[in-house]
N, C-alpha and C positions, 0 to 999 in steps of 0.2 A: 769156902774154897772152890775156884771152877774148876769147869771139868778140862779132864786136859785134852788135846786138840788129840782127833784120828793119827797115831802117827804109833810107828814100833820103835823107834829111835827116842832117846833122851831129851829134851826141848833145849833147843840151840838157845833161845832167850824165854829166861821165866821171868815178868815181873812183881810184885807181889806189893801191896797193899802200899804204893806210892802214894805219895803228898809231896803236891810242889806250891810253894807261898809266893809271893810278893807282898813285900812290906813297904805300903806305898802311906803318904803324908795322912790319907784318910780313913786308914786303918791295913787290915790285912787281907790279900785274896788268894784263897783257894784255889787255883787254878787247874790241879789237877789233886781231887779228895777220895784216895783211898781204889785206884785201878789197878786190876791183877786182870792177865792172863799169858799163854804161852804162846810159844812160835816154836813146829817144830822143823829141822833141818828139810830142804826144798820146798814149805811150805808155802802157800800166799795167802796171807790173815789181811783182813780189810778193817780197818779203823771207820766207822760212819758215827754220821751227827753231824747236827747245825754247826755255823760258824760259832766258833766262841765256846766249844764244849770240852777244848781242853785237849784233843787232839794232836794238835803239831807243839803244843807244850809237852809231855807225853814222849814224846819220842825225841826233841832236842833235851828230854832229861836223861832216854838212852844214850846219846850222845856225850852226855857234861856240859852241853852248848844253852842251857837256861842262862840267858841275860839277866844282868842284877836290875832290880835289888831282889830277883828272886832268887830261891831257891831251893833245893831237894829238901824237906822236911825232915820225911822218914819212909820207909820201906826198904826194898831191897830190888835190884836189879839182877840175875843172875845169869852168866853169859859163858858160855862153855864152849872155849877157843877152838884150836886146832890139833893142839895135843889132849883133849880133852879135859881138862883142866876148867874148874868152877870158878868164876871171878866173879863178885860182887861187885860193878862199876859204878855202883852210889861210894866206895870206901875209894877209891881210886882220885888222886888229886885232878881236877881238870884239866890243871898243862902241865901232869908229871908226863913221860915220857912212855910211863905204861899206856895211859889211858890215849894219849898222840898217837902211838903204833896200832891202837885198835882202830883208832875215827880212820875211817879212810881206806884203812889198807884191809879189813876185817869187815865194820859194819860201815858203811857209805851211805851217804844222803843225796838224795835228788829232789833241791828246796822248789818251792815252788814257781817263783820266778827267775828261770836262766839268767835274764837281763841284769840281774843286780845280784847272780852269784858270779858272774865273771869281771876280771876288770875289764875296766874298757883300752887301759891304757898298754894291757898287755895283750898280744895275740890268744887264742884258743888254744891254740900246741902249744905253749910256749907254757901254759899252765899246768895242761896236762902232764907236759914231759917232766916240770917241776917235782907234782906229785908223785909221779913214777918213781926219779930217780930219790925222792926225800925215802920213800917204803922203802925201796931198794936198800939203801944205806940202812937202816932199821933194824932190817930186817939179817944184816950180813951180806949182802949182796947185791954188792953195789955193780950200777951198769953205766955205761955210756950215754952220753947227752946223742950219739947216733942212735944206738940202739934205743933208747926211748922215744927217740923220734919216731924210728920204724914200728914200734911198737904201740903209738898214737892214730899213726897211718893206718895201720891195720884195725886198731880198734874202729875208726871214723866208717872205712871199709865195714864194717860188721853191724856199724849200728844204720847202716841205710845211707851216710852222705856223698853222696855222687864227688868228683875229682877231690877224692882226700888230699890227694899227695898237693895241691893247691888249697885249701879250705882248711890244711893246718895252721897256715900261715894270718889266716882271715882274724881281724879283731871281730869281737861278739856283734858290735853293733853293726858291720857289716854283714850278719847272718839276719836272714828270715828267722821268725819266730818257732818252726819248727825246727829249723838245721840248727836254733842255738839250742832249743831242748835236746836233740841227739846229740850234739857236743855235749852237754851235762850229763848226760846217761852214760856217754863214753868215758867221760871223767869219772866217773863213780863207780865205773867196769873195770877201770884201768888198773887194779891190784887185786883183781878176781875178789871181790868181797865172797863172803858166806852169808853176809846179810845184807839186805839191801832197802833203805823206807824210802819210798815215795809218796813226798808230801805233794798229793794233789797235781801230778805233773802233766794233767790235760786240761787244766782250768785257762789256761793264758793263750790255745790254741785252736786254729778250726775245726768244724769236727772229722773231714775227711784227715787232719796230720793227728786227730786224737785215734784213730781207728789204725793208723799207722805206728801210733805211740805203741800204743794197747799190743797191736802183735807183734811186735817189737823185744817188749819184756815178755811178754806170755816164750816167745822162740829163744831168748838167751836164757829164761827161767829154766825151760828144759835143756838147753847145749851147758849150761855150769851149773845144774840141779841147786841155783840159789834160792835163798828163801828171800821172800817180798814182805812187808808191810805195806799197804795201801792205803794211804790215807785220802778219804773225799769224802764228798756229802752228794755224789751221783749213786745211787741203790742202782742203777743201770749198769756204770763200769763195776761195781761190786759183784753184781750176777754175775757177769765175762770173767772178771779176770781172780775171784779169790774162791778157795774152799773152805772158811772159816770167817766169821764175821764177831766182829765188837761194835757193842753199842752204844755211844757213850752220849751223857747228859751233866751238864754243868761239873765235868771233871770226874765222872762216876761212871764203871759202867751198868748201866741197867740191862744189855741181854747180849748173851753169845752160844756160837754155838755154828754147827754146819751151814753152811751158805743156803743148802733146799730148806733145811729143817726152819731157819730163819725165813723166809720169805714165804712157805706152804704151810707153817705151823708160829708164826710167832704168838709169842706167852704175853710181853711187855706192851700196854697199852701204848708208851711212845714207839718203841718198834713198829705197831701197826698204825700208827699215825703216821711216821713215816711212809711207808709201804700204801698208806691211801693217797699220798700227794704226790705219788708217781703218775703224770698224766699218762691218759690211756689212749691208744687209735682207734677202742671203739666206743667211748662217749657221746652223750648224747654233744650237741653243735648250740653252740648258744648259752653253755651254761659253765656256771662257776667252778672255778676246779679244787677241789678240795685241799682247806689248810691244815696249821694245825691252832688252836684256837690259842691267843695268847701271843706275848713272847718269851724271848730267854730274858730270865730277871737282871737288872743291875750286880755288877760283881760283889756290890756291898749293900746287897741286899737281896742277900740266898735267902732263900724259904727253910724254914723249920720242916723235920722231917724230910720225908721224901722231895727232891726237890723237883721234880717234876709233879707234883700234887696239883700246885692251882691252874695246870692247865689240860688234868686228867680229866676223860669224861668217866673215870671209872673210881675216883678218888674216894677212898671213906673217911670215916672221925679218925684213925690211926695213923694216917699219911700226914695230918699235918702237924705230927708229934713226934713220931719215932721214927726213924730214918733203916729200909730194912736191906736185909742182907744179900747177898751174891749167892744164890742155892741152886741144887740141881732140878729143874722141872721137868726133864725127858733124857733120852738117853745122849750124853755129850752135849746138853744142852741147859743152860742157866738164867735164870732171871733174878731180877731184884726188885721184887714185888710182894704186897701182902695179898696180893690178891690169890696168891699159892703157897704164901707159908704166913700166916695171919699169925706166928709168936716169933717169928723170925726179925731182931728187934738187931743191927748193928751194934 
């Protein structure tokens, strides 16, 4: 059982032993393989790992948006709604009214690529207005189109979009990458969600705009006390934005804990390898950057035992045959490694 994040309130979201599989002609891909973590109200949790480690699939499972032939094979996703009731999202039909009411209104997503998320044949304002009116109707408090438009303009102003009265009638292809990202954040915040999932929201934009988007998310979290799950492979963003970190590899949680402990006292070899890969301003010139040996294995050739052991400099004989459990290694910090738990096999 992973440690509970530092918080006094019950978890807003509690993922336990989540497994997501894709049945393909070549075989079954285990995209998420026993992931567990908690998110407390108002907390910012970072999900970090190399591309292909299952970060985005985990979050799509939370929203019941796993594309076919993928499916949630097992595990629980417990969400505590605004009334304090605990709901297992895995038991809700993906297209059912309850899940549709939660998705977007209580749990919102900022996708990786806003250009693909917005329809090119409708204005961005029209799409946000539609979302506001749909969820307002579902909650039993319908609003008029004029009210929804005023709300959208106010949201555009909140997220730093200039001349919002004009931009609300623009199409996505008429906006720059930074403005599209801000418009997508406005859509995600349109129903005041209690949990915001930001899937690499700074990947496709320039460095200056990245800093502005991160500052915007920080301000919005402080203003509305919205919990945020921040998915990225950029450890600099993790250090700047989050209070708690979950490190994933091949669909499994390798380590998790408070951000200061993860950065200053990493306990898993994979976490240490990720941190060593960060370029340093004080490194010697004309020297090769540190890299993690090897590469992610093919989905159909997952290694037996610990998934990281073929690339691990500290691998032992047991790592090739047994899978370690995620167990505590320090206060509020856990790692799945036989270096710390010699007999703890999953």
